[in-house]
Structures are given as structure tokens and as C-alpha cells.
C-alpha positions in Angstrom: 97.1 123.2 106.3 99.2 120.0 106.8 96.1 117.9 106.5 95.2 119.5 103.2 98.7 118.9 101.9 98.6 115.2 103.0 95.2 114.8 101.3 96.4 116.4 98.1 99.5 114.1 98.2 97.3 111.1 98.6 95.2 112.1 95.6 98.3 112.6 93.5 99.6 109.2 94.7 96.2 107.5 93.9 96.1 109.1 90.5 99.6 107.8 89.8 98.7 104.4 91.1 95.6 104.2 89.0 97.6 105.1 85.9 100.3 102.6 86.7 97.6 99.9 87.2 96.4 100.4 83.6 98.4 97.5 82.2 97.0 97.0 78.8 96.1 93.4 79.5 92.4 93.0 80.5 93.2 90.1 82.8 95.5 92.4 84.8 93.4 95.5 84.6 90.4 93.8 86.2 92.6 92.8 89.1 94.7 96.0 89.7 92.2 98.8 89.1 89.5 97.6 91.5 92.1 96.7 94.1 93.4 100.3 94.1 89.9 101.7 94.3 88.5 99.3 96.9 91.4 98.0 99.0 94.6 100.1 98.7 93.6 102.6 101.4 93.1 99.8 103.9 96.7 98.4 103.5 99.5 99.0 106.0 102.3 101.3 104.9 104.5 98.2 104.4 101.8 96.5 102.2 101.4 99.7 100.2 105.2 99.7 99.5 105.0 96.0 98.4 102.0 96.9 96.1 103.9 99.8 94.6 106.8 97.4 94.0 104.5 94.9 92.4 103.2 97.3 89.8 106.7 97.9 88.6 107.0 94.2 87.5 106.7 93.2 83.9 103.3 92.2 82.6 104.3 88.7 81.5 105.5 88.0 85.1 102.4 89.5 86.6 100.2 87.5 84.2 102.0 84.3 85.1 101.7 84.9 88.9 98.1 85.9 88.9 97.0 83.2 86.5 98.9 80.5 88.5 101.2 79.6 85.6 104.3 80.7 87.6 105.3 81.1 91.2 106.7 84.4 92.3 110.0 83.8 94.0 109.8 87.0 96.1 107.8 86.2 99.2 106.5 89.7 99.7 105.3 90.1 96.1 103.8 86.6 96.3 101.9 87.5 99.4 100.5 90.6 97.7 99.4 88.5 94.7 97.6 86.1 97.0 96.0 89.0 98.9 94.8 90.5 95.7 93.4 87.2 94.4 91.6 86.6 97.7 89.7 89.9 97.1 88.5 89.1 93.6 84.7 88.9 93.4 83.7 85.8 91.6 
């Protein structure tokens, strides 16, 4: 039963993550949504925590960081931005 509960919790968490990744800016949506679908499960628990923190940031900051217009001062968040950008299919 514990396994079923953990699986259900993961589904709820993924649904919430998918919803939180819908930013309303196409440039961010095309980065966040595929990342959650294709890479999030492979992250370590620490990386998952950093990702969840990243999605709480304001869209203008995220846009600046991902487009290279600004540098993120938080080393953990900056590392997650770089990881996500490295996974983008060109």
C-alpha cells in the first residue's frame, strides 16, 4: 500500500509541477513543460528542490536568465537554468 501512496503522491506532485510550469510566456513554456515531462524524474532530490524553487521565481527574471539577458545571482538556480538549457533540443 505504501508504494501505491507514493505513486499517487508523485502523480499529484507532477500535476502540480506541470500546472506551475505553465507560465503564459511561450518562451518559458517550451522550456519548462518538456523539462518536467522528460527530465524531472531523473533529478536528485536536491535538484528537484532547486527546480521547485526556480518555478516560484517571477517570469521577467526567468525570461532574463533563460534568454541570457541577466545572470542569476543564486548559484543553485543558475545551475538549474544551465542544466535546463543544456537539455533543449535545437
